N, C-alpha and C positions, 0 to 999 in steps of 0.2 A: 106521429106522436100528440100526448093529449091537449084537449084544444084551451084549457087554463096554460099548458107551456107555450102553446101557440099564441093566445091572445097578449102573453106576459111580453114575448118579442115582439109582437107587434107594436106594442105599445114602446117598446123599449129602441123598434128600430124606428119609430116615429118619433120618438124624443130625440134619439141621434141624429137624426136630418133636420128638426127644427134648431140643434144648438147649431149644426154646422153652416145652416142656412145664416145664423147670425154674427159668425167667425170661428175661425178655426181655434181660438184662444178660450172662448167657451166650449167647445167642444174636447177638447183636451182637459181643462178643468171638468165634466162632465164625465168623462169618461172612466172613473173611476168608481162612479156611484151607478153605471150601467150595469157590471159585474165580471169580476174577476176571469168566469170559463169565457169570454168573448175578449179581452185583452190579446192585445200580440206580445208575443215572447221578446221581441225587440226591442232593446234601450231606448228609453225616449232622449230625445235630443231637444236643447234650447237652443234658440238664436241668440240671447243674451249672453255679451261676455262678460268678465267677471275681471277684477283691479287686484294689481299684483299680491295684495292681501288676501285674495279672494270675498270681496265683496261683489256684487250686481254693479255692472257700469252705469248705472242710471242713480235717476236722483234717488231713489230707495238708497240704495248701496251708500250712495256719497253720503248721507246722513249719515248710517248708521259706522261705517268707517269713519265718519268723524268724529260720531260718540266715544267710540272707544279711544281713539286719539285725545280726546277731553277726556275721558275717566282717566286715563293715566297722568293725563297732564295735571290734573284737580281743577278740570275748566268747566262749571256749570251750564248747564241745559238742557234740554228736552226736547224730543224728535219732533212734538207736535209746536214747540215754541220756533225749532229750527225751520221745517217748513213753513209754518206760517207767513215766514219773514220772507223767504224765497220765494213764495208763490207772489207775494206782494213788491217786492225788489226788481226782479225778475222771469217771475212766470215761471221759472224753471230751468232758464238756457245758460248756461252755463259761460255761455262766450256774450252775454249782453254789457254794452257800454252804454251808458248814457255821456250823450255829445250835447246836450242842452241846456244844463243846470247851475247852476252855480263854478261847483268845481269844472264843469267843462270848461266855463268862461275864461275859469284861471289857469289853464291847462293841465289839469289834474282829475281827469276823467271819471267816474266810477264804474266798477267793471265785474264783471264774473255774475257768480250768482246771487251772493248778496253786495252788490252794485259799491265794493270797497276801493278809495282809493290808495293810489300806489304809497303815499307817505305813510297811511294806520295798516297797510298791509305788510310794509317792512318792518314797523315798530311792532306790530303784536302777531309778526311769522311765528310759529309753533315748530319748534325741530323737530326733524322726521319728516316733514310734510315738503312740498317741490316750492319751490321761491316764483313760481309761474305763476302770476294771480289770477289765471283763466282756469288754474287748474281745482277741478270744484272741492277735493278735498282739502287742498292750503285756504282756499277760498273761507269755506263754510266753518273750521278750525281758526283759523287769524281774528275773522270775524265775532264768533262767538268770544275767542278770547279778550277781543277789544269791546265789548259788550258787557263781559265780567267784569271789567277792570271800571266800565263808565256807568252802568248801569245794575250791575250786580249777576246779569245774567241775560242770554236771549230771550229767556222766557219775558223779561221785565220790556224789551223793546218792543212796541207796540204802533210804529212810525217811520217814518224815514229818522236813521239815526245817526 
């Protein structure tokens, strides 16, 4: 084997080992950069599940599915505006519930990714989504519908709403 090929293989193997130590996700991402000749013929697998609509069953997928529904229904909003508000309200936890604020004191705690209370969720529910306030897509879509009516768009919401 020529020295140049052996040197390139050594560097490639070292890179793959370093990435594997950093985590399998990084190694999988880096594999296409290594070379097609070294790739396995086995099909790629993923541990992420998908929603019935075909979106990833994670925060990114929930936001993207909500945006698709919002687009069909004429509800304004952007990925960044929704993401920013979710991270402030629930840190991305679809099962979040606030049991200490003024709403909770009245017996109607804020729930879900965008911390919606039941009366608001029911009033701004978007047809075609679940009636479960903890359903991530239903929660996002109802909250964005409310924000559109109240503030023009979820993009205009920069604090608790």
